[in-house]
C-alpha positions in Angstrom: 146.4 28.0 -106.8 146.8 24.3 -106.2 143.6 24.3 -104.1 141.1 22.4 -106.4 138.2 24.6 -105.4 140.1 27.8 -106.2 141.4 26.4 -109.4 137.9 25.5 -110.5 136.6 29.0 -109.7 139.6 30.6 -111.5 138.9 28.5 -114.6 135.2 29.6 -114.4 136.3 33.2 -114.1 138.5 33.0 -117.2 135.6 31.4 -119.1 132.9 33.9 -118.1 134.8 37.1 -117.4 138.1 37.2 -119.3 138.5 40.9 -118.5 138.4 40.3 -114.7 139.6 42.7 -112.1 141.6 42.2 -108.9 138.2 42.4 -107.0 137.0 39.4 -109.0 140.1 37.4 -107.9 139.5 38.3 -104.3 135.9 37.1 -104.5 137.1 33.7 -105.6 138.5 33.2 -102.1 135.3 33.6 -100.2 132.0 31.7 -99.7 130.1 29.3 -102.0 129.9 30.2 -105.7 126.8 29.1 -107.5 126.4 29.6 -111.3 123.2 31.1 -112.5 122.3 31.4 -116.1 125.1 32.6 -118.4 127.7 34.9 -116.9 125.9 35.4 -113.6 126.7 33.8 -110.3 125.8 34.1 -106.7 128.3 34.1 -103.9 126.9 33.0 -100.5 128.8 33.6 -97.3 129.3 30.4 -95.3 129.7 32.2 -92.0 130.3 35.6 -90.3 133.9 35.6 -91.5 132.9 35.1 -95.1 130.3 37.9 -94.8 132.9 40.3 -93.4 135.3 39.5 -96.2 132.5 39.9 -98.8 131.2 43.2 -97.6 134.1 45.5 -98.8 134.1 43.7 -102.1 130.4 44.4 -102.9 130.1 46.7 -105.9 127.4 49.2 -106.9 126.0 46.7 -109.5 125.9 43.8 -107.0 122.6 42.8 -105.3 122.9 41.8 -101.7 120.4 39.4 -100.1 119.8 38.9 -96.4 117.1 37.1 -94.5 114.6 39.4 -93.0 113.0 37.3 -90.2 115.6 34.8 -89.1 119.0 35.0 -87.4 121.2 34.6 -90.3 124.9 35.6 -90.8 124.8 34.7 -94.4 124.1 36.8 -97.5 124.5 36.4 -101.2 125.6 38.8 -103.9 125.2 38.6 -107.6 126.2 41.0 -110.3 123.0 40.6 -112.2 120.5 43.5 -112.5 116.8 42.7 -112.3 115.8 39.3 -113.4 118.0 37.1 -111.2 116.8 38.5 -107.9 114.2 35.9 -107.1 116.6 33.0 -107.9 119.4 34.5 -105.9 117.0 35.3 -103.0 115.8 31.6 -103.0 119.5 30.5 -102.9 120.1 32.8 -99.9 117.1 31.4 -98.1 118.3 27.8 -98.7 121.6 28.5 -96.9 120.0 30.6 -94.1 118.6 29.6 -90.8 115.2 29.1 -92.4 113.0 26.6 -90.6 112.8 23.3 -92.5 109.0 23.5 -92.9 109.0 27.1 -94.2 107.0 27.3 -97.5 108.1 30.9 -98.2 110.4 33.4 -96.5 111.1 37.1 -96.9 114.5 38.1 -98.2 115.8 41.7 -98.3 117.5 42.7 -101.5 119.7 45.7 -101.6 121.1 47.0 -104.9 122.2 50.4 -106.0 120.9 52.2 -102.9 117.4 50.6 -103.2 116.0 48.0 -100.9 113.1 45.6 -101.7 111.6 42.6 -100.1 111.1 39.3 -101.9 108.9 36.4 -100.9 110.6 33.2 -102.0 110.5 29.5 -101.5 114.0 28.3 -100.4 115.8 26.2 -103.1 116.6 22.6 -102.3 120.3 22.7 -101.4 121.0 19.3 -102.9 119.8 20.6 -106.3 122.4 23.4 -106.1 125.3 21.0 -105.9 125.6 20.6 -109.7 125.7 24.4 -110.1 128.4 24.9 -107.5 131.7 26.3 -108.8 
């Protein structure tokens, strides 16, 4: 708990989810955490190891995003039904192996047994820095 990143994520968890679960604590150890609006956040795996750690922690309400057309070991999950999907998909695209000149990319979204495709413009990664937890 002396790790500054973990401490910041723990403080954020207390603020947004005071009735957290052991799963929520495990999620704090993995990936990049990016705050969306209100209580919602996206967790992006940094590498294959992060994705393997995230996979068993994904719940039924979580949305999982993966690049459709590019080699990409990263995915993002957000416990946010509906409206946050395009924003989370754009974040996933920003951290994927998306070509620098890509205007739009296709991201697969899996949630609750349903899969859909979203066309999004990758978010500028530098702009996400201020939202990083």
